[in-house]
N, CA, C and O atoms as a Maestro MAE file, in Angstrom:
{
 s_m_m2io_version
 :::
 2.0.0
}

f_m_ct {
 s_m_title
 :::
 protein
 m_atom[356] {
  # First column is atom index #
  i_m_mmod_type
  r_m_x_coord
  r_m_y_coord
  r_m_z_coord
  i_m_residue_number
  s_m_chain_name
  s_m_pdb_residue_name
  s_m_pdb_atom_name
  i_m_atomic_number
  :::
  1 25 64.828 79.829 78.532 1 A "UNK " " N  " 7
  2 3 66.107 79.764 77.854 1 A "UNK " " CA " 6
  3 2 65.841 79.728 76.351 1 A "UNK " " C  " 6
  4 15 64.920 79.060 75.880 1 A "UNK " " O  " 8
  5 25 66.661 80.455 75.621 2 A "UNK " " N  " 7
  6 3 66.477 80.565 74.174 2 A "UNK " " CA " 6
  7 2 67.680 79.917 73.475 2 A "UNK " " C  " 6
  8 15 68.819 80.111 73.900 2 A "UNK " " O  " 8
  9 25 67.435 79.160 72.420 3 A "UNK " " N  " 7
  10 3 68.502 78.522 71.658 3 A "UNK " " CA " 6
  11 2 68.632 79.191 70.297 3 A "UNK " " C  " 6
  12 15 67.633 79.543 69.670 3 A "UNK " " O  " 8
  13 25 69.882 79.364 69.840 4 A "UNK " " N  " 7
  14 3 70.125 79.920 68.517 4 A "UNK " " CA " 6
  15 2 71.370 79.258 67.930 4 A "UNK " " C  " 6
  16 15 72.354 79.030 68.632 4 A "UNK " " O  " 8
  17 25 71.311 78.954 66.631 5 A "UNK " " N  " 7
  18 3 72.507 78.369 66.017 5 A "UNK " " CA " 6
  19 2 73.440 79.484 65.530 5 A "UNK " " C  " 6
  20 15 73.039 80.643 65.423 5 A "UNK " " O  " 8
  21 25 74.666 79.118 65.243 6 A "UNK " " N  " 7
  22 3 75.688 80.093 64.860 6 A "UNK " " CA " 6
  23 2 75.280 80.904 63.629 6 A "UNK " " C  " 6
  24 15 75.505 82.114 63.575 6 A "UNK " " O  " 8
  25 25 74.688 80.244 62.655 7 A "UNK " " N  " 7
  26 3 74.301 80.935 61.420 7 A "UNK " " CA " 6
  27 2 73.311 82.050 61.718 7 A "UNK " " C  " 6
  28 15 73.474 83.173 61.241 7 A "UNK " " O  " 8
  29 25 72.283 81.746 62.506 8 A "UNK " " N  " 7
  30 3 71.284 82.756 62.855 8 A "UNK " " CA " 6
  31 2 71.898 83.857 63.716 8 A "UNK " " C  " 6
  32 15 71.566 85.031 63.555 8 A "UNK " " O  " 8
  33 25 72.777 83.487 64.614 9 A "UNK " " N  " 7
  34 3 73.425 84.476 65.472 9 A "UNK " " CA " 6
  35 2 74.242 85.469 64.645 9 A "UNK " " C  " 6
  36 15 74.234 86.666 64.933 9 A "UNK " " O  " 8
  37 25 74.946 84.983 63.622 10 A "UNK " " N  " 7
  38 3 75.754 85.883 62.801 10 A "UNK " " CA " 6
  39 2 74.885 86.819 61.954 10 A "UNK " " C  " 6
  40 15 75.333 87.899 61.569 10 A "UNK " " O  " 8
  41 25 73.655 86.412 61.667 11 A "UNK " " N  " 7
  42 3 72.732 87.273 60.901 11 A "UNK " " CA " 6
  43 2 72.193 88.418 61.749 11 A "UNK " " C  " 6
  44 15 72.039 89.533 61.249 11 A "UNK " " O  " 8
  45 25 71.905 88.167 63.015 12 A "UNK " " N  " 7
  46 3 71.295 89.188 63.872 12 A "UNK " " CA " 6
  47 2 71.856 89.148 65.284 12 A "UNK " " C  " 6
  48 15 71.119 88.851 66.225 12 A "UNK " " O  " 8
  49 25 73.134 89.437 65.456 13 A "UNK " " N  " 7
  50 3 73.712 89.331 66.801 13 A "UNK " " CA " 6
  51 2 73.063 90.273 67.815 13 A "UNK " " C  " 6
  52 15 72.868 89.892 68.969 13 A "UNK " " O  " 8
  53 25 72.728 91.486 67.405 14 A "UNK " " N  " 7
  54 3 72.143 92.429 68.365 14 A "UNK " " CA " 6
  55 2 70.793 91.945 68.888 14 A "UNK " " C  " 6
  56 15 70.435 92.221 70.033 14 A "UNK " " O  " 8
  57 25 70.053 91.233 68.064 15 A "UNK " " N  " 7
  58 3 68.764 90.671 68.489 15 A "UNK " " CA " 6
  59 2 68.958 89.728 69.678 15 A "UNK " " C  " 6
  60 15 68.191 89.766 70.640 15 A "UNK " " O  " 8
  61 25 69.983 88.888 69.602 16 A "UNK " " N  " 7
  62 3 70.194 87.891 70.655 16 A "UNK " " CA " 6
  63 2 70.874 88.482 71.890 16 A "UNK " " C  " 6
  64 15 70.666 88.005 73.006 16 A "UNK " " O  " 8
  65 25 71.668 89.499 71.690 17 A "UNK " " N  " 7
  66 3 72.227 90.219 72.850 17 A "UNK " " CA " 6
  67 2 71.083 90.904 73.599 17 A "UNK " " C  " 6
  68 15 71.057 90.910 74.829 17 A "UNK " " O  " 8
  69 25 70.147 91.475 72.858 18 A "UNK " " N  " 7
  70 3 68.983 92.114 73.481 18 A "UNK " " CA " 6
  71 2 68.153 91.093 74.254 18 A "UNK " " C  " 6
  72 15 67.725 91.359 75.377 18 A "UNK " " O  " 8
  73 25 67.927 89.935 73.657 19 A "UNK " " N  " 7
  74 3 67.173 88.880 74.354 19 A "UNK " " CA " 6
  75 2 67.877 88.510 75.654 19 A "UNK " " C  " 6
  76 15 67.235 88.384 76.696 19 A "UNK " " O  " 8
  77 25 69.206 88.335 75.594 20 A "UNK " " N  " 7
  78 3 69.966 87.953 76.791 20 A "UNK " " CA " 6
  79 2 69.898 89.041 77.860 20 A "UNK " " C  " 6
  80 15 69.797 88.732 79.048 20 A "UNK " " O  " 8
  81 25 69.951 90.294 77.459 21 A "UNK " " N  " 7
  82 3 69.930 91.394 78.425 21 A "UNK " " CA " 6
  83 2 68.548 91.688 78.988 21 A "UNK " " C  " 6
  84 15 68.426 92.141 80.126 21 A "UNK " " O  " 8
  85 25 67.512 91.436 78.204 22 A "UNK " " N  " 7
  86 3 66.171 91.840 78.636 22 A "UNK " " CA " 6
  87 2 65.259 90.683 79.043 22 A "UNK " " C  " 6
  88 15 64.336 90.870 79.836 22 A "UNK " " O  " 8
  89 25 65.514 89.486 78.503 23 A "UNK " " N  " 7
  90 3 64.550 88.404 78.731 23 A "UNK " " CA " 6
  91 2 65.160 87.174 79.367 23 A "UNK " " C  " 6
  92 15 64.835 86.834 80.504 23 A "UNK " " O  " 8
  93 25 66.052 86.495 78.634 24 A "UNK " " N  " 7
  94 3 66.480 85.171 79.066 24 A "UNK " " CA " 6
  95 2 67.856 84.843 78.505 24 A "UNK " " C  " 6
  96 15 68.305 85.471 77.546 24 A "UNK " " O  " 8
  97 25 68.514 83.878 79.088 25 A "UNK " " N  " 7
  98 3 69.804 83.412 78.581 25 A "UNK " " CA " 6
  99 2 69.630 82.846 77.173 25 A "UNK " " C  " 6
  100 15 68.580 82.304 76.829 25 A "UNK " " O  " 8
  101 25 70.682 82.986 76.368 26 A "UNK " " N  " 7
  102 3 70.660 82.472 75.003 26 A "UNK " " CA " 6
  103 2 71.771 81.436 74.867 26 A "UNK " " C  " 6
  104 15 72.950 81.743 75.047 26 A "UNK " " O  " 8
  105 25 71.380 80.216 74.551 27 A "UNK " " N  " 7
  106 3 72.337 79.141 74.317 27 A "UNK " " CA " 6
  107 2 72.679 79.131 72.828 27 A "UNK " " C  " 6
  108 15 71.791 79.056 71.979 27 A "UNK " " O  " 8
  109 25 73.954 79.206 72.526 28 A "UNK " " N  " 7
  110 3 74.408 79.196 71.137 28 A "UNK " " CA " 6
  111 2 74.833 77.777 70.793 28 A "UNK " " C  " 6
  112 15 75.582 77.141 71.534 28 A "UNK " " O  " 8
  113 25 74.344 77.292 69.658 29 A "UNK " " N  " 7
  114 3 74.686 75.934 69.239 29 A "UNK " " CA " 6
  115 2 75.521 75.961 67.967 29 A "UNK " " C  " 6
  116 15 75.412 76.865 67.139 29 A "UNK " " O  " 8
  117 25 76.347 74.948 67.844 30 A "UNK " " N  " 7
  118 3 77.167 74.764 66.646 30 A "UNK " " CA " 6
  119 2 77.056 73.295 66.275 30 A "UNK " " C  " 6
  120 15 77.328 72.419 67.096 30 A "UNK " " O  " 8
  121 25 76.662 73.030 65.052 31 A "UNK " " N  " 7
  122 3 76.434 71.653 64.598 31 A "UNK " " CA " 6
  123 2 75.478 70.901 65.526 31 A "UNK " " C  " 6
  124 15 75.629 69.703 65.764 31 A "UNK " " O  " 8
  125 25 74.495 71.634 66.042 32 A "UNK " " N  " 7
  126 3 73.479 71.017 66.885 32 A "UNK " " CA " 6
  127 2 73.868 70.806 68.337 32 A "UNK " " C  " 6
  128 15 73.090 70.250 69.111 32 A "UNK " " O  " 8
  129 25 75.072 71.246 68.718 33 A "UNK " " N  " 7
  130 3 75.541 71.060 70.096 33 A "UNK " " CA " 6
  131 2 75.779 72.410 70.760 33 A "UNK " " C  " 6
  132 15 76.295 73.328 70.122 33 A "UNK " " O  " 8
  133 25 75.412 72.545 72.029 34 A "UNK " " N  " 7
  134 3 75.658 73.810 72.725 34 A "UNK " " CA " 6
  135 2 77.156 74.104 72.793 34 A "UNK " " C  " 6
  136 15 77.955 73.214 73.084 34 A "UNK " " O  " 8
  137 25 77.531 75.354 72.525 35 A "UNK " " N  " 7
  138 3 78.959 75.698 72.548 35 A "UNK " " CA " 6
  139 2 79.241 76.975 73.319 35 A "UNK " " C  " 6
  140 15 80.387 77.219 73.695 35 A "UNK " " O  " 8
  141 25 78.225 77.797 73.565 36 A "UNK " " N  " 7
  142 3 78.439 79.053 74.288 36 A "UNK " " CA " 6
  143 2 77.101 79.541 74.821 36 A "UNK " " C  " 6
  144 15 76.041 79.022 74.469 36 A "UNK " " O  " 8
  145 25 77.177 80.543 75.669 37 A "UNK " " N  " 7
  146 3 75.959 81.104 76.239 37 A "UNK " " CA " 6
  147 2 76.085 82.623 76.317 37 A "UNK " " C  " 6
  148 15 77.142 83.154 76.657 37 A "UNK " " O  " 8
  149 25 75.000 83.304 75.999 38 A "UNK " " N  " 7
  150 3 74.905 84.740 76.212 38 A "UNK " " CA " 6
  151 2 74.063 84.945 77.462 38 A "UNK " " C  " 6
  152 15 72.959 84.411 77.570 38 A "UNK " " O  " 8
  153 25 74.580 85.710 78.395 39 A "UNK " " N  " 7
  154 3 73.846 85.969 79.627 39 A "UNK " " CA " 6
  155 2 73.842 87.465 79.909 39 A "UNK " " C  " 6
  156 15 74.690 88.209 79.416 39 A "UNK " " O  " 8
  157 25 72.887 87.881 80.697 40 A "UNK " " N  " 7
  158 3 72.857 89.277 81.130 40 A "UNK " " CA " 6
  159 2 74.079 89.520 82.002 40 A "UNK " " C  " 6
  160 15 74.397 88.733 82.894 40 A "UNK " " O  " 8
  161 25 74.748 90.615 81.727 41 A "UNK " " N  " 7
  162 3 75.991 90.894 82.427 41 A "UNK " " CA " 6
  163 2 76.088 92.390 82.657 41 A "UNK " " C  " 6
  164 15 75.874 93.185 81.741 41 A "UNK " " O  " 8
  165 25 76.410 92.767 83.878 42 A "UNK " " N  " 7
  166 3 76.571 94.185 84.193 42 A "UNK " " CA " 6
  167 2 78.001 94.436 84.625 42 A "UNK " " C  " 6
  168 15 78.678 93.534 85.120 42 A "UNK " " O  " 8
  169 25 78.452 95.643 84.439 43 A "UNK " " N  " 7
  170 3 79.840 95.996 84.730 43 A "UNK " " CA " 6
  171 2 80.245 95.635 86.159 43 A "UNK " " C  " 6
  172 15 81.381 95.224 86.394 43 A "UNK " " O  " 8
  173 25 79.337 95.782 87.099 44 A "UNK " " N  " 7
  174 3 79.643 95.474 88.501 44 A "UNK " " CA " 6
  175 2 79.930 93.993 88.729 44 A "UNK " " C  " 6
  176 15 80.524 93.624 89.741 44 A "UNK " " O  " 8
  177 25 79.509 93.144 87.790 45 A "UNK " " N  " 7
  178 3 79.702 91.698 87.930 45 A "UNK " " CA " 6
  179 2 81.056 91.212 87.416 45 A "UNK " " C  " 6
  180 15 81.395 90.043 87.594 45 A "UNK " " O  " 8
  181 25 81.831 92.088 86.784 46 A "UNK " " N  " 7
  182 3 83.056 91.661 86.113 46 A "UNK " " CA " 6
  183 2 84.051 91.010 87.071 46 A "UNK " " C  " 6
  184 15 84.576 89.938 86.771 46 A "UNK " " O  " 8
  185 25 84.316 91.627 88.202 47 A "UNK " " N  " 7
  186 3 85.308 91.074 89.129 47 A "UNK " " CA " 6
  187 2 84.891 89.695 89.634 47 A "UNK " " C  " 6
  188 15 85.711 88.778 89.678 47 A "UNK " " O  " 8
  189 25 83.628 89.544 90.012 48 A "UNK " " N  " 7
  190 3 83.146 88.243 90.481 48 A "UNK " " CA " 6
  191 2 83.251 87.190 89.379 48 A "UNK " " C  " 6
  192 15 83.612 86.043 89.644 48 A "UNK " " O  " 8
  193 25 82.935 87.580 88.149 49 A "UNK " " N  " 7
  194 3 83.008 86.652 87.029 49 A "UNK " " CA " 6
  195 2 84.441 86.174 86.803 49 A "UNK " " C  " 6
  196 15 84.686 84.979 86.643 49 A "UNK " " O  " 8
  197 25 85.375 87.109 86.791 50 A "UNK " " N  " 7
  198 3 86.775 86.752 86.566 50 A "UNK " " CA " 6
  199 2 87.270 85.816 87.657 50 A "UNK " " C  " 6
  200 15 87.927 84.816 87.369 50 A "UNK " " O  " 8
  201 25 86.958 86.136 88.907 51 A "UNK " " N  " 7
  202 3 87.411 85.287 90.008 51 A "UNK " " CA " 6
  203 2 86.771 83.904 89.958 51 A "UNK " " C  " 6
  204 15 87.423 82.909 90.274 51 A "UNK " " O  " 8
  205 25 85.513 83.834 89.567 52 A "UNK " " N  " 7
  206 3 84.821 82.539 89.523 52 A "UNK " " CA " 6
  207 2 85.284 81.671 88.363 52 A "UNK " " C  " 6
  208 15 85.331 80.447 88.493 52 A "UNK " " O  " 8
  209 25 85.625 82.273 87.242 53 A "UNK " " N  " 7
  210 3 85.947 81.505 86.042 53 A "UNK " " CA " 6
  211 2 87.431 81.226 85.860 53 A "UNK " " C  " 6
  212 15 87.792 80.351 85.074 53 A "UNK " " O  " 8
  213 25 88.278 81.923 86.542 54 A "UNK " " N  " 7
  214 3 89.715 81.746 86.370 54 A "UNK " " CA " 6
  215 2 90.303 81.202 87.668 54 A "UNK " " C  " 6
  216 15 90.844 81.936 88.496 54 A "UNK " " O  " 8
  217 25 90.176 79.895 87.808 55 A "UNK " " N  " 7
  218 3 90.558 79.237 89.050 55 A "UNK " " CA " 6
  219 2 92.036 79.406 89.363 55 A "UNK " " C  " 6
  220 15 92.411 79.401 90.535 55 A "UNK " " O  " 8
  221 25 92.890 79.557 88.351 56 A "UNK " " N  " 7
  222 3 94.307 79.748 88.612 56 A "UNK " " CA " 6
  223 2 94.553 81.071 89.326 56 A "UNK " " C  " 6
  224 15 95.482 81.174 90.127 56 A "UNK " " O  " 8
  225 25 93.732 82.090 89.048 57 A "UNK " " N  " 7
  226 3 93.858 83.364 89.740 57 A "UNK " " CA " 6
  227 2 93.523 83.185 91.209 57 A "UNK " " C  " 6
  228 15 94.208 83.719 92.081 57 A "UNK " " O  " 8
  229 25 92.465 82.429 91.480 58 A "UNK " " N  " 7
  230 3 92.099 82.155 92.860 58 A "UNK " " CA " 6
  231 2 93.217 81.387 93.563 58 A "UNK " " C  " 6
  232 15 93.511 81.643 94.730 58 A "UNK " " O  " 8
  233 25 93.836 80.452 92.855 59 A "UNK " " N  " 7
  234 3 94.956 79.692 93.408 59 A "UNK " " CA " 6
  235 2 96.127 80.618 93.732 59 A "UNK " " C  " 6
  236 15 96.778 80.466 94.765 59 A "UNK " " O  " 8
  237 25 96.391 81.578 92.845 60 A "UNK " " N  " 7
  238 3 97.454 82.551 93.105 60 A "UNK " " CA " 6
  239 2 97.168 83.365 94.364 60 A "UNK " " C  " 6
  240 15 98.074 83.648 95.148 60 A "UNK " " O  " 8
  241 25 95.893 83.743 94.552 61 A "UNK " " N  " 7
  242 3 95.525 84.473 95.766 61 A "UNK " " CA " 6
  243 2 95.750 83.615 97.009 61 A "UNK " " C  " 6
  244 15 96.242 84.104 98.026 61 A "UNK " " O  " 8
  245 25 95.393 82.350 96.923 62 A "UNK " " N  " 7
  246 3 95.587 81.442 98.056 62 A "UNK " " CA " 6
  247 2 97.070 81.274 98.374 62 A "UNK " " C  " 6
  248 15 97.452 81.252 99.544 62 A "UNK " " O  " 8
  249 25 97.915 81.155 97.336 63 A "UNK " " N  " 7
  250 3 99.359 81.043 97.536 63 A "UNK " " CA " 6
  251 2 99.903 82.303 98.204 63 A "UNK " " C  " 6
  252 15 100.698 82.224 99.141 63 A "UNK " " O  " 8
  253 25 99.475 83.449 97.721 64 A "UNK " " N  " 7
  254 3 99.924 84.715 98.307 64 A "UNK " " CA " 6
  255 2 99.502 84.821 99.766 64 A "UNK " " C  " 6
  256 15 100.268 85.289 100.609 64 A "UNK " " O  " 8
  257 25 98.276 84.383 100.060 65 A "UNK " " N  " 7
  258 3 97.795 84.434 101.444 65 A "UNK " " CA " 6
  259 2 98.619 83.516 102.338 65 A "UNK " " C  " 6
  260 15 98.995 83.907 103.444 65 A "UNK " " O  " 8
  261 25 98.904 82.314 101.879 66 A "UNK " " N  " 7
  262 3 99.676 81.386 102.716 66 A "UNK " " CA " 6
  263 2 101.115 81.894 102.907 66 A "UNK " " C  " 6
  264 15 101.690 81.726 103.982 66 A "UNK " " O  " 8
  265 25 101.692 82.507 101.880 67 A "UNK " " N  " 7
  266 3 103.031 83.087 102.029 67 A "UNK " " CA " 6
  267 2 103.022 84.228 103.036 67 A "UNK " " C  " 6
  268 15 103.944 84.366 103.840 67 A "UNK " " O  " 8
  269 25 101.981 85.038 102.987 68 A "UNK " " N  " 7
  270 3 101.855 86.145 103.933 68 A "UNK " " CA " 6
  271 2 101.670 85.612 105.349 68 A "UNK " " C  " 6
  272 15 102.313 86.083 106.287 68 A "UNK " " O  " 8
  273 25 100.783 84.623 105.497 69 A "UNK " " N  " 7
  274 3 100.513 84.051 106.817 69 A "UNK " " CA " 6
  275 2 101.754 83.391 107.420 69 A "UNK " " C  " 6
  276 15 101.936 83.410 108.637 69 A "UNK " " O  " 8
  277 25 102.609 82.805 106.571 70 A "UNK " " N  " 7
  278 3 103.799 82.117 107.080 70 A "UNK " " CA " 6
  279 2 104.946 83.084 107.397 70 A "UNK " " C  " 6
  280 15 105.955 82.693 107.985 70 A "UNK " " O  " 8
  281 25 104.777 84.347 107.000 71 A "UNK " " N  " 7
  282 3 105.819 85.335 107.280 71 A "UNK " " CA " 6
  283 2 106.938 85.338 106.255 71 A "UNK " " C  " 6
  284 15 107.982 85.944 106.493 71 A "UNK " " O  " 8
  285 25 106.750 84.684 105.129 72 A "UNK " " N  " 7
  286 3 107.819 84.626 104.127 72 A "UNK " " CA " 6
  287 2 107.784 85.810 103.159 72 A "UNK " " C  " 6
  288 15 108.532 85.844 102.182 72 A "UNK " " O  " 8
  289 25 106.924 86.765 103.435 73 A "UNK " " N  " 7
  290 3 106.875 87.984 102.631 73 A "UNK " " CA " 6
  291 2 107.055 89.193 103.534 73 A "UNK " " C  " 6
  292 15 106.984 89.075 104.757 73 A "UNK " " O  " 8
  293 25 107.288 90.352 102.936 74 A "UNK " " N  " 7
  294 3 107.344 91.584 103.718 74 A "UNK " " CA " 6
  295 2 106.252 92.516 103.219 74 A "UNK " " C  " 6
  296 15 105.799 92.412 102.079 74 A "UNK " " O  " 8
  297 25 105.839 93.423 104.086 75 A "UNK " " N  " 7
  298 3 104.785 94.337 103.656 75 A "UNK " " CA " 6
  299 2 105.374 95.459 102.806 75 A "UNK " " C  " 6
  300 15 106.589 95.649 102.767 75 A "UNK " " O  " 8
  301 25 104.522 96.181 102.143 76 A "UNK " " N  " 7
  302 3 104.944 97.202 101.193 76 A "UNK " " CA " 6
  303 2 105.752 98.311 101.858 76 A "UNK " " C  " 6
  304 15 106.673 98.856 101.249 76 A "UNK " " O  " 8
  305 25 105.417 98.647 103.094 77 A "UNK " " N  " 7
  306 3 106.143 99.716 103.791 77 A "UNK " " CA " 6
  307 2 107.593 99.317 104.050 77 A "UNK " " C  " 6
  308 15 108.508 100.120 103.868 77 A "UNK " " O  " 8
  309 25 107.793 98.075 104.473 78 A "UNK " " N  " 7
  310 3 109.158 97.598 104.688 78 A "UNK " " CA " 6
  311 2 109.935 97.534 103.371 78 A "UNK " " C  " 6
  312 15 111.118 97.872 103.329 78 A "UNK " " O  " 8
  313 25 109.282 97.108 102.318 79 A "UNK " " N  " 7
  314 3 109.929 97.051 101.015 79 A "UNK " " CA " 6
  315 2 110.358 98.439 100.558 79 A "UNK " " C  " 6
  316 15 111.484 98.622 100.096 79 A "UNK " " O  " 8
  317 25 109.465 99.416 100.686 80 A "UNK " " N  " 7
  318 3 109.807 100.781 100.282 80 A "UNK " " CA " 6
  319 2 110.932 101.351 101.131 80 A "UNK " " C  " 6
  320 15 111.811 102.042 100.616 80 A "UNK " " O  " 8
  321 25 110.911 101.068 102.421 81 A "UNK " " N  " 7
  322 3 112.008 101.529 103.288 81 A "UNK " " CA " 6
  323 2 113.333 100.912 102.858 81 A "UNK " " C  " 6
  324 15 114.347 101.605 102.784 81 A "UNK " " O  " 8
  325 25 113.329 99.609 102.573 82 A "UNK " " N  " 7
  326 3 114.540 98.942 102.106 82 A "UNK " " CA " 6
  327 2 115.045 99.546 100.801 82 A "UNK " " C  " 6
  328 15 116.246 99.759 100.636 82 A "UNK " " O  " 8
  329 25 114.140 99.818 99.887 83 A "UNK " " N  " 7
  330 3 114.528 100.425 98.609 83 A "UNK " " CA " 6
  331 2 115.086 101.829 98.795 83 A "UNK " " C  " 6
  332 15 116.069 102.200 98.155 83 A "UNK " " O  " 8
  333 25 114.466 102.598 99.662 84 A "UNK " " N  " 7
  334 3 114.945 103.956 99.919 84 A "UNK " " CA " 6
  335 2 116.326 103.924 100.568 84 A "UNK " " C  " 6
  336 15 117.192 104.728 100.222 84 A "UNK " " O  " 8
  337 25 116.534 103.009 101.498 85 A "UNK " " N  " 7
  338 3 117.843 102.888 102.148 85 A "UNK " " CA " 6
  339 2 118.921 102.482 101.148 85 A "UNK " " C  " 6
  340 15 120.040 102.992 101.196 85 A "UNK " " O  " 8
  341 25 118.587 101.567 100.245 86 A "UNK " " N  " 7
  342 3 119.597 101.142 99.270 86 A "UNK " " CA " 6
  343 2 119.885 102.242 98.252 86 A "UNK " " C  " 6
  344 15 120.998 102.315 97.729 86 A "UNK " " O  " 8
  345 25 118.914 103.091 97.962 87 A "UNK " " N  " 7
  346 3 119.139 104.212 97.057 87 A "UNK " " CA " 6
  347 2 119.952 105.327 97.714 87 A "UNK " " C  " 6
  348 15 120.688 106.045 97.037 87 A "UNK " " O  " 8
  349 25 119.816 105.470 99.042 88 A "UNK " " N  " 7
  350 3 120.564 106.492 99.776 88 A "UNK " " CA " 6
  351 2 122.024 106.136 99.919 88 A "UNK " " C  " 6
  352 15 122.852 107.023 100.126 88 A "UNK " " O  " 8
  353 25 122.367 104.863 99.816 89 A "UNK " " N  " 7
  354 3 123.768 104.432 99.999 89 A "UNK " " CA " 6
  355 2 124.616 104.704 98.800 89 A "UNK " " C  " 6
  356 15 125.809 104.398 98.805 89 A "UNK " " O  " 8
  :::
 }
 m_bond[355] {
  # First column is bond index #
  i_m_from
  i_m_to
  i_m_order
  :::
  1 1 2 1
  2 2 3 1
  3 3 4 2
  4 3 5 1
  5 5 6 1
  6 6 7 1
  7 7 8 2
  8 7 9 1
  9 9 10 1
  10 10 11 1
  11 11 12 2
  12 11 13 1
  13 13 14 1
  14 14 15 1
  15 15 16 2
  16 15 17 1
  17 17 18 1
  18 18 19 1
  19 19 20 2
  20 19 21 1
  21 21 22 1
  22 22 23 1
  23 23 24 2
  24 23 25 1
  25 25 26 1
  26 26 27 1
  27 27 28 2
  28 27 29 1
  29 29 30 1
  30 30 31 1
  31 31 32 2
  32 31 33 1
  33 33 34 1
  34 34 35 1
  35 35 36 2
  36 35 37 1
  37 37 38 1
  38 38 39 1
  39 39 40 2
  40 39 41 1
  41 41 42 1
  42 42 43 1
  43 43 44 2
  44 43 45 1
  45 45 46 1
  46 46 47 1
  47 47 48 2
  48 47 49 1
  49 49 50 1
  50 50 51 1
  51 51 52 2
  52 51 53 1
  53 53 54 1
  54 54 55 1
  55 55 56 2
  56 55 57 1
  57 57 58 1
  58 58 59 1
  59 59 60 2
  60 59 61 1
  61 61 62 1
  62 62 63 1
  63 63 64 2
  64 63 65 1
  65 65 66 1
  66 66 67 1
  67 67 68 2
  68 67 69 1
  69 69 70 1
  70 70 71 1
  71 71 72 2
  72 71 73 1
  73 73 74 1
  74 74 75 1
  75 75 76 2
  76 75 77 1
  77 77 78 1
  78 78 79 1
  79 79 80 2
  80 79 81 1
  81 81 82 1
  82 82 83 1
  83 83 84 2
  84 83 85 1
  85 85 86 1
  86 86 87 1
  87 87 88 2
  88 87 89 1
  89 89 90 1
  90 90 91 1
  91 91 92 2
  92 91 93 1
  93 93 94 1
  94 94 95 1
  95 95 96 2
  96 95 97 1
  97 97 98 1
  98 98 99 1
  99 99 100 2
  100 99 101 1
  101 101 102 1
  102 102 103 1
  103 103 104 2
  104 103 105 1
  105 105 106 1
  106 106 107 1
  107 107 108 2
  108 107 109 1
  109 109 110 1
  110 110 111 1
  111 111 112 2
  112 111 113 1
  113 113 114 1
  114 114 115 1
  115 115 116 2
  116 115 117 1
  117 117 118 1
  118 118 119 1
  119 119 120 2
  120 119 121 1
  121 121 122 1
  122 122 123 1
  123 123 124 2
  124 123 125 1
  125 125 126 1
  126 126 127 1
  127 127 128 2
  128 127 129 1
  129 129 130 1
  130 130 131 1
  131 131 132 2
  132 131 133 1
  133 133 134 1
  134 134 135 1
  135 135 136 2
  136 135 137 1
  137 137 138 1
  138 138 139 1
  139 139 140 2
  140 139 141 1
  141 141 142 1
  142 142 143 1
  143 143 144 2
  144 143 145 1
  145 145 146 1
  146 146 147 1
  147 147 148 2
  148 147 149 1
  149 149 150 1
  150 150 151 1
  151 151 152 2
  152 151 153 1
  153 153 154 1
  154 154 155 1
  155 155 156 2
  156 155 157 1
  157 157 158 1
  158 158 159 1
  159 159 160 2
  160 159 161 1
  161 161 162 1
  162 162 163 1
  163 163 164 2
  164 163 165 1
  165 165 166 1
  166 166 167 1
  167 167 168 2
  168 167 169 1
  169 169 170 1
  170 170 171 1
  171 171 172 2
  172 171 173 1
  173 173 174 1
  174 174 175 1
  175 175 176 2
  176 175 177 1
  177 177 178 1
  178 178 179 1
  179 179 180 2
  180 179 181 1
  181 181 182 1
  182 182 183 1
  183 183 184 2
  184 183 185 1
  185 185 186 1
  186 186 187 1
  187 187 188 2
  188 187 189 1
  189 189 190 1
  190 190 191 1
  191 191 192 2
  192 191 193 1
  193 193 194 1
  194 194 195 1
  195 195 196 2
  196 195 197 1
  197 197 198 1
  198 198 199 1
  199 199 200 2
  200 199 201 1
  201 201 202 1
  202 202 203 1
  203 203 204 2
  204 203 205 1
  205 205 206 1
  206 206 207 1
  207 207 208 2
  208 207 209 1
  209 209 210 1
  210 210 211 1
  211 211 212 2
  212 211 213 1
  213 213 214 1
  214 214 215 1
  215 215 216 2
  216 215 217 1
  217 217 218 1
  218 218 219 1
  219 219 220 2
  220 219 221 1
  221 221 222 1
  222 222 223 1
  223 223 224 2
  224 223 225 1
  225 225 226 1
  226 226 227 1
  227 227 228 2
  228 227 229 1
  229 229 230 1
  230 230 231 1
  231 231 232 2
  232 231 233 1
  233 233 234 1
  234 234 235 1
  235 235 236 2
  236 235 237 1
  237 237 238 1
  238 238 239 1
  239 239 240 2
  240 239 241 1
  241 241 242 1
  242 242 243 1
  243 243 244 2
  244 243 245 1
  245 245 246 1
  246 246 247 1
  247 247 248 2
  248 247 249 1
  249 249 250 1
  250 250 251 1
  251 251 252 2
  252 251 253 1
  253 253 254 1
  254 254 255 1
  255 255 256 2
  256 255 257 1
  257 257 258 1
  258 258 259 1
  259 259 260 2
  260 259 261 1
  261 261 262 1
  262 262 263 1
  263 263 264 2
  264 263 265 1
  265 265 266 1
  266 266 267 1
  267 267 268 2
  268 267 269 1
  269 269 270 1
  270 270 271 1
  271 271 272 2
  272 271 273 1
  273 273 274 1
  274 274 275 1
  275 275 276 2
  276 275 277 1
  277 277 278 1
  278 278 279 1
  279 279 280 2
  280 279 281 1
  281 281 282 1
  282 282 283 1
  283 283 284 2
  284 283 285 1
  285 285 286 1
  286 286 287 1
  287 287 288 2
  288 287 289 1
  289 289 290 1
  290 290 291 1
  291 291 292 2
  292 291 293 1
  293 293 294 1
  294 294 295 1
  295 295 296 2
  296 295 297 1
  297 297 298 1
  298 298 299 1
  299 299 300 2
  300 299 301 1
  301 301 302 1
  302 302 303 1
  303 303 304 2
  304 303 305 1
  305 305 306 1
  306 306 307 1
  307 307 308 2
  308 307 309 1
  309 309 310 1
  310 310 311 1
  311 311 312 2
  312 311 313 1
  313 313 314 1
  314 314 315 1
  315 315 316 2
  316 315 317 1
  317 317 318 1
  318 318 319 1
  319 319 320 2
  320 319 321 1
  321 321 322 1
  322 322 323 1
  323 323 324 2
  324 323 325 1
  325 325 326 1
  326 326 327 1
  327 327 328 2
  328 327 329 1
  329 329 330 1
  330 330 331 1
  331 331 332 2
  332 331 333 1
  333 333 334 1
  334 334 335 1
  335 335 336 2
  336 335 337 1
  337 337 338 1
  338 338 339 1
  339 339 340 2
  340 339 341 1
  341 341 342 1
  342 342 343 1
  343 343 344 2
  344 343 345 1
  345 345 346 1
  346 346 347 1
  347 347 348 2
  348 347 349 1
  349 349 350 1
  350 350 351 1
  351 351 352 2
  352 351 353 1
  353 353 354 1
  354 354 355 1
  355 355 356 2
  :::
 }
}
């Protein structure tokens, strides 16, 4: 693990992004305290990252699943049929 303070990071950001992508995680410090981390990240990891870090999104998925399981929602085909019928009237 590599540590870098904010001042040094602002002088050579590409250097530390390269370290994070090729060698090791980079811990960024501010006033001597860790405040952020640079890690290797690939495009394929984006969805997993968002789901892991945004717990409210996961909660929304759980709510949607329970609503679906309880039958309090309708599927998209029924919704489209209802919309088409109301437009035909």
